[in-house]
C-alpha atoms as a printed R data frame, in Angstrom:
    type eleno elety resid chain resno       x       y       z
1   ATOM     1    CA   MET     A     1 115.270 111.980 119.913
2   ATOM     2    CA   SER     A     2 113.352 113.306 116.913
3   ATOM     3    CA   LYS     A     3 114.383 112.733 113.305
4   ATOM     4    CA   ALA     A     4 113.072 114.533 110.236
5   ATOM     5    CA   PHE     A     5 112.951 113.615 106.548
6   ATOM     6    CA   SER     A     6 111.612 115.046 103.310
7   ATOM     7    CA   ALA     A     7 110.872 113.633  99.850
8   ATOM     8    CA   PRO     A     8 110.312 115.558  96.600
9   ATOM     9    CA   GLY     A     9 107.353 115.856  94.269
10  ATOM    10    CA   LYS     A    10 107.747 115.074  90.585
11  ATOM    11    CA   ALA     A    11 107.234 116.370  87.071
12  ATOM    12    CA   PHE     A    12 106.968 113.567  84.533
13  ATOM    13    CA   LEU     A    13 108.388 115.168  81.376
14  ATOM    14    CA   ALA     A    14 108.715 112.236  78.957
15  ATOM    15    CA   GLY     A    15 107.423 108.668  78.900
16  ATOM    16    CA   GLY     A    16 103.726 108.980  79.733
17  ATOM    17    CA   TYR     A    17 101.811 105.708  79.121
18  ATOM    18    CA   LEU     A    18 104.949 103.993  77.773
19  ATOM    19    CA   VAL     A    19 106.326 103.885  81.343
20  ATOM    20    CA   LEU     A    20 103.766 101.183  82.188
21  ATOM    21    CA   GLU     A    21 105.861  98.687  80.203
22  ATOM    22    CA   PRO     A    22 109.364  97.670  81.340
23  ATOM    23    CA   ILE     A    23 110.867  98.148  77.858
24  ATOM    24    CA   TYR     A    24 110.625 101.956  77.755
25  ATOM    25    CA   ASP     A    25 112.585 104.715  79.488
26  ATOM    26    CA   ALA     A    26 110.943 107.764  81.072
27  ATOM    27    CA   TYR     A    27 112.372 111.084  82.245
28  ATOM    28    CA   VAL     A    28 111.190 112.365  85.629
29  ATOM    29    CA   THR     A    29 112.290 115.556  87.368
30  ATOM    30    CA   ALA     A    30 112.238 115.884  91.161
31  ATOM    31    CA   LEU     A    31 110.792 119.155  92.425
32  ATOM    32    CA   SER     A    32 111.493 121.547  95.283
33  ATOM    33    CA   SER     A    33 107.975 120.970  96.664
34  ATOM    34    CA   ARG     A    34 108.556 118.306  99.290
35  ATOM    35    CA   MET     A    35 106.601 116.172 101.755
36  ATOM    36    CA   HIS     A    36 108.045 116.174 105.287
37  ATOM    37    CA   ALA     A    37 107.816 113.877 108.315
38  ATOM    38    CA   VAL     A    38 109.152 114.412 111.835
39  ATOM    39    CA   ILE     A    39 109.237 111.229 113.928
40  ATOM    40    CA   THR     A    40 109.603 111.212 117.721
41  ATOM    41    CA   PRO     A    41 109.771 108.114 119.985
42  ATOM    42    CA   LYS     A    42 107.603 108.724 123.071
43  ATOM    43    CA   GLY     A    43 108.925 106.045 125.445
44  ATOM    44    CA   THR     A    44 107.535 102.530 125.804
45  ATOM    45    CA   SER     A    45 105.404 102.332 128.944
46  ATOM    46    CA   LEU     A    46 102.550 101.005 126.798
47  ATOM    47    CA   LYS     A    47 101.703  97.318 126.702
48  ATOM    48    CA   GLU     A    48 100.447  97.762 123.159
49  ATOM    49    CA   SER     A    49 102.451  99.548 120.476
50  ATOM    50    CA   ARG     A    50 101.079 102.801 119.100
51  ATOM    51    CA   ILE     A    51 101.749 105.101 116.152
52  ATOM    52    CA   LYS     A    52 100.157 108.542 116.230
53  ATOM    53    CA   ILE     A    53 100.285 110.545 112.989
54  ATOM    54    CA   SER     A    54  99.147 114.131 112.588
55  ATOM    55    CA   SER     A    55  98.917 116.515 109.662
56  ATOM    56    CA   PRO     A    56  98.306 119.888 111.348
57  ATOM    57    CA   GLN     A    57  97.955 121.761 108.045
58  ATOM    58    CA   PHE     A    58  94.533 120.182 107.464
59  ATOM    59    CA   ALA     A    59  91.306 119.981 109.487
60  ATOM    60    CA   ASN     A    60  90.801 116.629 111.263
61  ATOM    61    CA   GLY     A    61  94.339 115.613 110.313
62  ATOM    62    CA   GLU     A    62  94.943 113.089 113.107
63  ATOM    63    CA   TRP     A    63  95.210 109.313 113.007
64  ATOM    64    CA   GLU     A    64  96.117 106.998 115.885
65  ATOM    65    CA   TYR     A    65  96.922 103.332 115.323
66  ATOM    66    CA   HIS     A    66  97.195 100.701 118.046
67  ATOM    67    CA   ILE     A    67  99.335  97.807 116.884
68  ATOM    68    CA   SER     A    68  98.422  94.384 118.234
69  ATOM    69    CA   SER     A    69 100.057  92.344 115.463
70  ATOM    70    CA   ASN     A    70 102.904  92.841 112.981
71  ATOM    71    CA   THR     A    71 101.024  90.911 110.320
72  ATOM    72    CA   GLU     A    72  97.621  92.610 110.356
73  ATOM    73    CA   LYS     A    73  96.533  95.956 108.961
74  ATOM    74    CA   PRO     A    74  96.552  98.569 111.738
75  ATOM    75    CA   LYS     A    75  93.215  99.918 112.931
76  ATOM    76    CA   GLU     A    76  92.657 103.619 113.516
77  ATOM    77    CA   VAL     A    77  91.106 104.160 116.955
78  ATOM    78    CA   GLN     A    78  88.338 106.469 115.672
79  ATOM    79    CA   SER     A    79  87.866 104.502 112.428
80  ATOM    80    CA   ARG     A    80  89.311 107.355 110.367
81  ATOM    81    CA   ILE     A    81  90.407 105.879 107.063
82  ATOM    82    CA   ASN     A    82  93.711 106.799 105.438
83  ATOM    83    CA   PRO     A    83  94.710 103.972 103.071
84  ATOM    84    CA   PHE     A    84  98.207 105.359 102.455
85  ATOM    85    CA   LEU     A    85  99.132 105.569 106.136
86  ATOM    86    CA   GLU     A    86  97.575 102.171 106.900
87  ATOM    87    CA   ALA     A    87  99.426 100.505 104.030
88  ATOM    88    CA   THR     A    88 102.766 102.093 104.964
89  ATOM    89    CA   ILE     A    89 102.542 101.063 108.621
90  ATOM    90    CA   PHE     A    90 101.406  97.552 107.663
91  ATOM    91    CA   ILE     A    91 104.234  96.918 105.155
92  ATOM    92    CA   VAL     A    92 106.961  98.434 107.385
93  ATOM    93    CA   LEU     A    93 105.934  96.375 110.426
94  ATOM    94    CA   ALA     A    94 105.472  93.171 108.403
95  ATOM    95    CA   TYR     A    95 109.023  93.718 107.108
96  ATOM    96    CA   ILE     A    96 110.686  94.743 110.403
97  ATOM    97    CA   GLN     A    97 108.717  92.413 112.729
98  ATOM    98    CA   PRO     A    98 109.538  94.440 115.880
99  ATOM    99    CA   THR     A    99 109.589  92.380 119.080
100 ATOM   100    CA   GLU     A   100 109.445  95.230 121.628
101 ATOM   101    CA   ALA     A   101 106.613  97.702 122.205
102 ATOM   102    CA   PHE     A   102 107.025 101.192 120.740
103 ATOM   103    CA   ASP     A   103 105.184 104.497 120.927
104 ATOM   104    CA   LEU     A   104 105.870 106.772 117.962
105 ATOM   105    CA   GLU     A   105 104.571 110.167 116.951
106 ATOM   106    CA   ILE     A   106 104.897 111.353 113.343
107 ATOM   107    CA   ILE     A   107 104.011 114.864 112.198
108 ATOM   108    CA   ILE     A   108 103.553 115.334 108.447
109 ATOM   109    CA   TYR     A   109 103.954 118.594 106.536
110 ATOM   110    CA   SER     A   110 103.610 119.351 102.835
111 ATOM   111    CA   ASP     A   111 105.077 122.254 100.876
112 ATOM   112    CA   PRO     A   112 102.619 124.692  99.247
113 ATOM   113    CA   GLY     A   113 103.018 123.326  95.701
114 ATOM   114    CA   TYR     A   114 101.072 120.104  96.374
115 ATOM   115    CA   HIS     A   115  97.649 121.610  96.988
116 ATOM   116    CA   SER     A   116  95.357 124.463  96.020
117 ATOM   117    CA   GLN     A   117  96.326 127.564  97.997
118 ATOM   118    CA   GLU     A   118  92.806 128.921  98.509
119 ATOM   119    CA   ASP     A   119  91.610 129.545 102.097
120 ATOM   120    CA   THR     A   120  95.030 129.127 103.667
121 ATOM   121    CA   GLU     A   121  97.046 130.750 106.431
122 ATOM   122    CA   THR     A   122 100.853 130.885 106.358
123 ATOM   123    CA   LYS     A   123 102.880 129.628 109.323
124 ATOM   124    CA   THR     A   124 106.661 129.708 109.713
125 ATOM   125    CA   SER     A   125 108.822 127.678 112.119
126 ATOM   126    CA   SER     A   126 110.502 129.381 115.089
127 ATOM   127    CA   ASN     A   127 113.901 129.558 113.373
128 ATOM   128    CA   GLY     A   128 112.393 130.711 110.062
129 ATOM   129    CA   GLU     A   129 113.641 127.684 108.090
130 ATOM   130    CA   LYS     A   130 110.279 126.151 107.107
131 ATOM   131    CA   THR     A   131 107.054 127.799 105.940
132 ATOM   132    CA   PHE     A   132 103.829 125.904 105.271
133 ATOM   133    CA   LEU     A   133 100.243 126.761 104.359
134 ATOM   134    CA   TYR     A   134  97.503 125.744 106.793
135 ATOM   135    CA   HIS     A   135  94.119 124.884 105.269
136 ATOM   136    CA   SER     A   136  90.681 125.384 106.780
137 ATOM   137    CA   ARG     A   137  89.399 122.139 105.205
138 ATOM   138    CA   ALA     A   138  90.194 118.428 105.559
139 ATOM   139    CA   ILE     A   139  92.848 116.984 103.249
140 ATOM   140    CA   THR     A   140  90.231 115.043 101.264
141 ATOM   141    CA   GLU     A   141  88.455 118.324 100.439
142 ATOM   142    CA   VAL     A   142  91.507 120.263  99.178
143 ATOM   143    CA   GLU     A   143  92.380 120.089  95.472
144 ATOM   144    CA   LYS     A   144  95.721 118.490  94.617
145 ATOM   145    CA   THR     A   145  98.039 119.824  91.903
146 ATOM   146    CA   GLY     A   146  99.338 116.484  90.612
147 ATOM   147    CA   LEU     A   147 102.899 116.583  91.957
148 ATOM   148    CA   GLY     A   148 102.709 113.095  93.489
149 ATOM   149    CA   SER     A   149 101.540 113.796  97.034
150 ATOM   150    CA   SER     A   150 100.534 110.197  97.827
151 ATOM   151    CA   ALA     A   151 103.905 108.816  96.653
152 ATOM   152    CA   GLY     A   152 105.735 111.517  98.621
153 ATOM   153    CA   LEU     A   153 103.644 110.813 101.717
154 ATOM   154    CA   VAL     A   154 104.226 107.054 101.605
155 ATOM   155    CA   SER     A   155 107.945 107.515 100.887
156 ATOM   156    CA   VAL     A   156 108.598 109.965 103.709
157 ATOM   157    CA   VAL     A   157 106.495 108.083 106.300
158 ATOM   158    CA   ALA     A   158 108.122 104.765 105.313
159 ATOM   159    CA   THR     A   159 111.565 106.391 105.591
160 ATOM   160    CA   SER     A   160 110.829 107.834 109.032
161 ATOM   161    CA   LEU     A   161 109.482 104.513 110.367
162 ATOM   162    CA   LEU     A   162 112.322 102.477 108.872
163 ATOM   163    CA   SER     A   163 114.896 104.922 110.256
164 ATOM   164    CA   HIS     A   164 113.503 104.336 113.744
165 ATOM   165    CA   PHE     A   165 114.086 100.583 113.474
166 ATOM   166    CA   ILE     A   166 117.195 100.705 111.195
167 ATOM   167    CA   PRO     A   167 118.890 104.023 112.092
168 ATOM   168    CA   SER     A   168 121.423 104.058 109.231
169 ATOM   169    CA   VAL     A   169 119.024 103.036 106.441
170 ATOM   170    CA   ILE     A   170 118.828 106.391 104.633
171 ATOM   171    CA   SER     A   171 122.595 106.652 104.236
172 ATOM   172    CA   THR     A   172 123.366 102.985 103.578
173 ATOM   173    CA   ASN     A   173 120.512 101.492 101.580
174 ATOM   174    CA   LYS     A   174 118.060 103.635  99.640
175 ATOM   175    CA   ASP     A   175 116.959 100.528  97.733
176 ATOM   176    CA   ILE     A   176 115.306  99.223 100.920
177 ATOM   177    CA   LEU     A   177 113.505 102.560 101.331
178 ATOM   178    CA   HIS     A   178 112.373 102.394  97.711
179 ATOM   179    CA   ASN     A   179 111.225  98.779  97.800
180 ATOM   180    CA   VAL     A   180 109.243  99.216 101.022
181 ATOM   181    CA   ALA     A   181 107.622 102.466  99.834
182 ATOM   182    CA   GLN     A   182 106.843 101.024  96.408
183 ATOM   183    CA   ILE     A   183 105.118  97.952  97.900
184 ATOM   184    CA   ALA     A   184 103.186 100.100 100.402
185 ATOM   185    CA   HIS     A   185 102.035 102.508  97.681
186 ATOM   186    CA   CYS     A   186 100.822  99.633  95.501
187 ATOM   187    CA   TYR     A   187  99.042  98.068  98.475
188 ATOM   188    CA   ALA     A   188  97.276 101.347  99.256
189 ATOM   189    CA   GLN     A   189  96.195 101.841  95.646
190 ATOM   190    CA   LYS     A   190  95.181  98.186  95.224
191 ATOM   191    CA   LYS     A   191  97.097  98.041  91.941
192 ATOM   192    CA   ILE     A   192 100.688  97.792  90.723
193 ATOM   193    CA   GLY     A   193 101.411 101.197  89.208
194 ATOM   194    CA   SER     A   194 104.425 102.076  87.080
195 ATOM   195    CA   GLY     A   195 106.216 103.274  90.221
196 ATOM   196    CA   PHE     A   196 107.957 106.327  88.752
197 ATOM   197    CA   ASP     A   197 106.516 108.678  91.400
198 ATOM   198    CA   VAL     A   198 107.803 106.644  94.362
199 ATOM   199    CA   ALA     A   199 111.163 106.088  92.623
200 ATOM   200    CA   THR     A   200 111.531 109.863  92.140
201 ATOM   201    CA   ALA     A   201 110.537 110.548  95.760
202 ATOM   202    CA   ILE     A   202 113.351 108.237  96.919
203 ATOM   203    CA   TYR     A   203 116.098 108.705  94.303
204 ATOM   204    CA   GLY     A   204 115.373 112.218  92.938
205 ATOM   205    CA   SER     A   205 115.509 113.228  89.250
206 ATOM   206    CA   ILE     A   206 115.919 110.038  87.211
207 ATOM   207    CA   VAL     A   207 115.745 108.309  83.877
208 ATOM   208    CA   TYR     A   208 113.384 105.518  84.906
209 ATOM   209    CA   ARG     A   209 112.457 102.115  83.550
210 ATOM   210    CA   ARG     A   210 109.957 100.210  85.645
211 ATOM   211    CA   PHE     A   211 110.318  96.925  87.553
212 ATOM   212    CA   GLN     A   212 108.392  93.799  86.531
213 ATOM   213    CA   PRO     A   213 104.907  94.099  88.115
214 ATOM   214    CA   ALA     A   214 104.910  90.363  88.902
215 ATOM   215    CA   LEU     A   215 107.456  91.020  91.684
216 ATOM   216    CA   ILE     A   216 104.869  92.784  93.829
217 ATOM   217    CA   ASN     A   217 101.874  90.890  92.487
218 ATOM   218    CA   ASP     A   218 103.369  87.577  93.586
219 ATOM   219    CA   VAL     A   219 103.973  88.698  97.168
220 ATOM   220    CA   PHE     A   220 100.414  90.095  97.388
221 ATOM   221    CA   GLN     A   221  99.097  86.713  96.254
222 ATOM   222    CA   VAL     A   222 100.998  85.111  99.150
223 ATOM   223    CA   LEU     A   223  99.303  87.608 101.490
224 ATOM   224    CA   GLU     A   224  95.914  86.490 100.144
225 ATOM   225    CA   SER     A   225  96.521  82.746 100.118
226 ATOM   226    CA   ASP     A   226  98.930  82.158 103.027
227 ATOM   227    CA   PRO     A   227  99.258  85.236 105.292
228 ATOM   228    CA   GLU     A   228 101.671  83.519 107.702
229 ATOM   229    CA   LYS     A   229 104.261  83.227 104.926
230 ATOM   230    CA   PHE     A   230 103.844  86.872 103.911
231 ATOM   231    CA   PRO     A   231 106.544  88.424 106.186
232 ATOM   232    CA   THR     A   232 109.161  85.911 104.981
233 ATOM   233    CA   GLU     A   233 108.322  86.466 101.306
234 ATOM   234    CA   LEU     A   234 108.145  90.232 101.857
235 ATOM   235    CA   LYS     A   235 111.644  90.263 103.402
236 ATOM   236    CA   LYS     A   236 112.990  88.298 100.438
237 ATOM   237    CA   LEU     A   237 111.384  90.689  97.965
238 ATOM   238    CA   ILE     A   238 112.650  93.821  99.726
239 ATOM   239    CA   ALA     A   239 116.201  92.422  99.857
240 ATOM   240    CA   SER     A   240 116.198  91.315  96.205
241 ATOM   241    CA   ASN     A   241 117.434  93.169  93.115
242 ATOM   242    CA   TRP     A   242 114.410  94.465  91.213
243 ATOM   243    CA   GLU     A   243 116.461  95.125  88.069
244 ATOM   244    CA   PHE     A   244 114.865  98.432  87.202
245 ATOM   245    CA   LYS     A   245 116.519 101.606  85.941
246 ATOM   246    CA   HIS     A   246 116.839 104.741  88.060
247 ATOM   247    CA   GLU     A   247 119.767 106.676  86.598
248 ATOM   248    CA   ARG     A   248 120.413 110.049  88.206
249 ATOM   249    CA   CYS     A   249 119.883 113.003  85.887
250 ATOM   250    CA   THR     A   250 119.486 116.766  85.999
251 ATOM   251    CA   LEU     A   251 118.318 119.452  83.611
252 ATOM   252    CA   PRO     A   252 121.175 121.213  81.775
253 ATOM   253    CA   TYR     A   253 122.752 124.346  83.221
254 ATOM   254    CA   GLY     A   254 120.822 127.504  82.299
255 ATOM   255    CA   ILE     A   255 117.487 125.770  81.658
256 ATOM   256    CA   LYS     A   256 114.678 126.019  84.189
257 ATOM   257    CA   LEU     A   257 111.490 124.013  84.582
258 ATOM   258    CA   LEU     A   258 108.232 125.882  85.161
259 ATOM   259    CA   MET     A   259 105.070 124.069  86.233
260 ATOM   260    CA   GLY     A   260 101.856 125.760  85.190
261 ATOM   261    CA   ASP     A   261  98.633 125.009  87.038
262 ATOM   262    CA   VAL     A   262  95.577 125.281  84.807
263 ATOM   263    CA   LYS     A   263  92.186 125.191  86.495
264 ATOM   264    CA   GLY     A   264  91.034 121.954  84.968
265 ATOM   265    CA   GLY     A   265  91.584 118.557  86.468
266 ATOM   266    CA   SER     A   266  91.716 115.072  84.978
267 ATOM   267    CA   GLU     A   267  91.463 111.791  86.800
268 ATOM   268    CA   THR     A   268  94.641 109.970  85.793
269 ATOM   269    CA   PRO     A   269  93.303 106.403  86.349
270 ATOM   270    CA   LYS     A   270  90.432 107.049  83.926
271 ATOM   271    CA   LEU     A   271  92.764 108.401  81.230
272 ATOM   272    CA   VAL     A   272  95.162 105.471  81.644
273 ATOM   273    CA   SER     A   273  92.482 102.775  81.593
274 ATOM   274    CA   ARG     A   274  91.003 104.231  78.403
275 ATOM   275    CA   VAL     A   275  94.395 104.284  76.654
276 ATOM   276    CA   LEU     A   276  95.081 100.700  77.742
277 ATOM   277    CA   GLN     A   277  91.688  99.631  76.397
278 ATOM   278    CA   TRP     A   278  92.475 101.220  73.011
279 ATOM   279    CA   LYS     A   279  95.908  99.561  72.993
280 ATOM   280    CA   LYS     A   280  94.289  96.186  73.620
281 ATOM   281    CA   GLU     A   281  91.679  96.701  70.899
282 ATOM   282    CA   LYS     A   282  94.076  98.147  68.299
283 ATOM   283    CA   PRO     A   283  97.539  96.630  68.858
284 ATOM   284    CA   GLU     A   284  98.958  97.528  65.435
285 ATOM   285    CA   GLU     A   285  97.767 101.132  65.471
286 ATOM   286    CA   SER     A   286  98.978 101.632  69.051
287 ATOM   287    CA   SER     A   287 102.357 100.062  68.263
288 ATOM   288    CA   VAL     A   288 103.009 102.707  65.583
289 ATOM   289    CA   VAL     A   289 102.099 105.555  67.963
290 ATOM   290    CA   TYR     A   290 104.171 104.072  70.813
291 ATOM   291    CA   ASP     A   291 107.212 103.728  68.530
292 ATOM   292    CA   GLN     A   292 106.831 107.348  67.431
293 ATOM   293    CA   LEU     A   293 106.579 108.529  71.040
294 ATOM   294    CA   ASN     A   294 109.482 106.395  72.215
295 ATOM   295    CA   SER     A   295 111.776 107.784  69.492
296 ATOM   296    CA   ALA     A   296 110.864 111.338  70.504
297 ATOM   297    CA   ASN     A   297 111.376 110.577  74.219
298 ATOM   298    CA   LEU     A   298 114.815 109.048  73.588
299 ATOM   299    CA   GLN     A   299 115.805 112.025  71.419
300 ATOM   300    CA   PHE     A   300 114.741 114.387  74.227
301 ATOM   301    CA   MET     A   301 116.847 112.472  76.783
302 ATOM   302    CA   LYS     A   302 119.812 112.374  74.379
303 ATOM   303    CA   GLU     A   303 119.697 116.152  73.820
304 ATOM   304    CA   LEU     A   304 119.561 116.808  77.574
305 ATOM   305    CA   ARG     A   305 122.470 114.434  78.192
306 ATOM   306    CA   GLU     A   306 124.603 116.002  75.442
307 ATOM   307    CA   MET     A   307 123.929 119.508  76.762
308 ATOM   308    CA   ARG     A   308 125.010 118.435  80.267
309 ATOM   309    CA   GLU     A   309 128.158 116.823  78.858
310 ATOM   310    CA   LYS     A   310 128.976 119.936  76.837
311 ATOM   311    CA   TYR     A   311 128.657 122.122  79.921
312 ATOM   312    CA   ASP     A   312 130.852 119.758  81.960
313 ATOM   313    CA   SER     A   313 133.614 119.713  79.332
314 ATOM   314    CA   ASP     A   314 133.572 123.407  78.309
315 ATOM   315    CA   PRO     A   315 131.288 125.557  80.469
316 ATOM   316    CA   GLU     A   316 132.484 128.859  79.014
317 ATOM   317    CA   THR     A   317 131.597 127.967  75.410
318 ATOM   318    CA   TYR     A   318 128.358 126.296  76.532
319 ATOM   319    CA   ILE     A   319 127.159 129.445  78.329
320 ATOM   320    CA   LYS     A   320 128.182 131.695  75.420
321 ATOM   321    CA   GLU     A   321 126.301 129.587  72.859
322 ATOM   322    CA   LEU     A   322 123.317 128.451  74.955
323 ATOM   323    CA   ASP     A   323 120.741 130.908  73.585
324 ATOM   324    CA   HIS     A   324 121.484 129.733  70.042
325 ATOM   325    CA   SER     A   325 121.927 126.000  70.693
326 ATOM   326    CA   ILE     A   326 118.533 124.980  72.097
327 ATOM   327    CA   GLU     A   327 116.917 124.222  68.715
328 ATOM   328    CA   PRO     A   328 117.606 120.420  68.796
329 ATOM   329    CA   LEU     A   329 115.979 120.227  72.259
330 ATOM   330    CA   THR     A   330 113.021 122.300  71.038
331 ATOM   331    CA   VAL     A   331 112.587 119.930  68.075
332 ATOM   332    CA   ALA     A   332 112.672 116.887  70.403
333 ATOM   333    CA   ILE     A   333 109.951 118.436  72.609
334 ATOM   334    CA   LYS     A   334 107.828 119.243  69.543
335 ATOM   335    CA   ASN     A   335 108.174 115.606  68.460
336 ATOM   336    CA   ILE     A   336 107.022 114.405  71.891
337 ATOM   337    CA   ARG     A   337 103.982 116.641  71.497
338 ATOM   338    CA   LYS     A   338 103.306 115.244  68.015
339 ATOM   339    CA   GLY     A   339 103.368 111.759  69.546
340 ATOM   340    CA   LEU     A   340 101.007 112.774  72.363
341 ATOM   341    CA   GLN     A   341  98.698 114.468  69.851
342 ATOM   342    CA   ALA     A   342  98.655 111.267  67.774
343 ATOM   343    CA   LEU     A   343  97.887 109.287  70.937
344 ATOM   344    CA   THR     A   344  95.072 111.743  71.739
345 ATOM   345    CA   GLN     A   345  93.593 111.461  68.256
346 ATOM   346    CA   LYS     A   346  93.858 107.681  67.847
347 ATOM   347    CA   SER     A   347  92.775 106.668  71.353
348 ATOM   348    CA   GLU     A   348  90.168 109.457  71.633
349 ATOM   349    CA   VAL     A   349  91.492 110.196  75.123
350 ATOM   350    CA   PRO     A   350  92.224 113.890  75.968
351 ATOM   351    CA   ILE     A   351  95.969 113.568  76.677
352 ATOM   352    CA   GLU     A   352  96.905 116.812  74.920
353 ATOM   353    CA   PRO     A   353  93.417 118.308  74.449
354 ATOM   354    CA   ASP     A   354  92.924 121.287  72.116
355 ATOM   355    CA   VAL     A   355  92.946 123.858  74.928
356 ATOM   356    CA   GLN     A   356  96.334 122.582  76.106
357 ATOM   357    CA   THR     A   357  97.674 122.539  72.535
358 ATOM   358    CA   GLN     A   358  96.653 126.182  72.216
359 ATOM   359    CA   LEU     A   359  98.274 127.145  75.544
360 ATOM   360    CA   LEU     A   360 101.544 125.316  74.796
361 ATOM   361    CA   ASP     A   361 101.711 126.837  71.297
362 ATOM   362    CA   ARG     A   362 101.232 130.309  72.757
363 ATOM   363    CA   CYS     A   363 103.931 129.725  75.394
364 ATOM   364    CA   GLN     A   364 106.269 128.582  72.614
365 ATOM   365    CA   GLU     A   365 105.963 132.034  70.986
366 ATOM   366    CA   ILE     A   366 107.514 133.770  74.015
367 ATOM   367    CA   PRO     A   367 111.280 134.447  73.707
368 ATOM   368    CA   GLY     A   368 113.353 132.023  75.782
369 ATOM   369    CA   CYS     A   369 110.801 129.192  75.764
370 ATOM   370    CA   VAL     A   370 112.552 125.926  74.889
371 ATOM   371    CA   GLY     A   371 109.289 123.979  74.779
372 ATOM   372    CA   GLY     A   372 106.510 122.562  76.899
373 ATOM   373    CA   VAL     A   373 104.409 119.431  77.345
374 ATOM   374    CA   VAL     A   374 101.404 118.145  79.243
375 ATOM   375    CA   PRO     A   375 103.224 116.188  81.980
376 ATOM   376    CA   GLY     A   376 102.508 112.632  83.096
377 ATOM   377    CA   ALA     A   377  99.261 111.181  81.797
378 ATOM   378    CA   GLY     A   378  98.276 114.545  80.329
379 ATOM   379    CA   GLY     A   379  94.821 116.040  80.574
380 ATOM   380    CA   TYR     A   380  93.551 119.468  81.485
381 ATOM   381    CA   ASP     A   381  95.232 120.294  84.796
382 ATOM   382    CA   ALA     A   382  98.874 121.244  84.167
383 ATOM   383    CA   ILE     A   383 101.655 122.103  81.741
384 ATOM   384    CA   ALA     A   384 105.421 121.761  82.156
385 ATOM   385    CA   VAL     A   385 107.613 124.255  80.300
386 ATOM   386    CA   LEU     A   386 111.400 124.499  79.903
387 ATOM   387    CA   VAL     A   387 112.654 128.092  79.704
388 ATOM   388    CA   LEU     A   388 116.112 129.662  79.451
389 ATOM   389    CA   GLU     A   389 117.008 130.760  82.982
390 ATOM   390    CA   ASN     A   390 117.865 134.310  81.904
391 ATOM   391    CA   GLN     A   391 114.388 134.672  80.343
392 ATOM   392    CA   VAL     A   392 112.228 133.209  83.140
393 ATOM   393    CA   GLY     A   393 111.175 136.608  84.544
394 ATOM   394    CA   ASN     A   394 110.237 137.929  81.113
395 ATOM   395    CA   PHE     A   395 108.430 134.678  80.246
396 ATOM   396    CA   LYS     A   396 106.245 134.807  83.366
397 ATOM   397    CA   GLN     A   397 105.577 138.520  82.858
398 ATOM   398    CA   LYS     A   398 104.308 137.952  79.313
399 ATOM   399    CA   THR     A   399 101.760 135.386  80.537
400 ATOM   400    CA   LEU     A   400 100.616 137.717  83.338
401 ATOM   401    CA   GLU     A   401 100.155 140.677  80.975
402 ATOM   402    CA   ASN     A   402  97.582 138.766  78.949
403 ATOM   403    CA   PRO     A   403  95.992 136.201  81.307
404 ATOM   404    CA   ASP     A   404  93.036 135.313  79.063
405 ATOM   405    CA   TYR     A   405  95.315 134.593  76.099
406 ATOM   406    CA   PHE     A   406  97.397 132.289  78.328
407 ATOM   407    CA   HIS     A   407  94.354 130.541  79.876
408 ATOM   408    CA   ASN     A   408  94.969 132.104  83.319
409 ATOM   409    CA   VAL     A   409  97.887 129.747  83.857
410 ATOM   410    CA   TYR     A   410  99.372 129.996  87.363
411 ATOM   411    CA   TRP     A   411 103.111 129.297  87.681
412 ATOM   412    CA   VAL     A   412 103.639 127.212  90.808
413 ATOM   413    CA   ASP     A   413 106.477 128.403  93.049
414 ATOM   414    CA   LEU     A   414 108.883 125.500  92.594
415 ATOM   415    CA   GLU     A   415 111.886 124.367  90.581
416 ATOM   416    CA   GLU     A   416 113.909 121.243  89.907
417 ATOM   417    CA   GLN     A   417 115.607 119.857  93.014
418 ATOM   418    CA   THR     A   418 117.544 116.791  91.953
419 ATOM   419    CA   GLU     A   419 117.846 115.105  95.367
420 ATOM   420    CA   GLY     A   420 115.396 112.427  96.480
421 ATOM   421    CA   VAL     A   421 114.629 111.609 100.101
422 ATOM   422    CA   LEU     A   422 116.758 113.645 102.532
423 ATOM   423    CA   GLU     A   423 117.360 113.789 106.257
424 ATOM   424    CA   GLU     A   424 116.358 117.196 107.612
425 ATOM   425    CA   LYS     A   425 116.970 119.020 110.914
426 ATOM   426    CA   PRO     A   426 114.149 118.399 113.441
427 ATOM   427    CA   GLU     A   427 114.664 121.873 114.951
428 ATOM   428    CA   ASP     A   428 113.579 123.443 111.641
429 ATOM   429    CA   TYR     A   429 109.990 122.315 112.350
430 ATOM   430    CA   ILE     A   430 109.649 123.636 115.911
431 ATOM   431    CA   GLY     A   431 106.910 126.236 116.365
432 ATOM   432    CA   LEU     A   432 104.718 125.152 113.464
């Protein structure tokens, strides 16, 4: 019987760069653009286990893995390389150690927000519940929008595989899903990232503080030095408490997140490595900037929390006063931007480059705009803006009326969706 799952994309609103250290909090919003996986067991007449994965929205989107060992990386039969799928299968099987042969088919879908929408054809499922864009090119040739597609892919494929071997896992132990996906994502990337994107894909909108990187580093060293011990150490790690923060959160009532795609593009690893180099070379200077940014981030989170609490305790007054009570949140966002501008200037890395400063300043002039930032590691490719819900239509209209003035920003069709990984209905994907 088929099962289906989905995991959200992310908008990283506060905590860029600081999130790499486990002493700082970050604020990450889960988005309505989701990655999907439908898994179907095909019977077990095979002597050798097999996992077939397809991504029909992209040209050449098929990978077939024959599994001869639970402790070796799977090999794709046509030598097609997909490091994220290989890593996910490898870590799941090393953890589960299945003893019986299996034949599994997984079909992956991604919502339109993850990729450029040029040269696409729309397809809708038979019951009308799901609509996806089909591309004429291979996935490696289609531009991404920076919503965390690799983390979403790993999370949803790991969840579907784990749910086959441990049917109740999604409802009983999301920490196992997170730990497996986090390890697989690090293995695929060949580095221990901050992990906020995988954590958001599993848990949804969160205030996040990272785990100690040594946790995963140590188990990878075992894999290098003594592969036979790896499954045992991996099981221990996945079952352990990682002592990291993932507190559920949500944007306050009446405030909407808009994600603006700007035709630019920045390679996040290059930005991050350059900032880390500056931090290493100028510890005192960087410490001042980090403290400034951290104060602004914490103020931003505090304002959001207090607005949510006010709505919960007295929704009527909150709604009546909302238009006139956003100033403290606006100030907090401006302070985050000041911190990012200082980081840009001191490190000489384009985190909030001048063109983005200009665009965000111009958005700020539109009635109903609470404030905006360059999300995540910053750069040229996107902005995230908070707008009063009752002004969203007017806000978008203003930017469309004068596209050159607003840098031809394109507002991606998505919104906050606080839930992380979810079980879906397999019938919603029939006919795609």
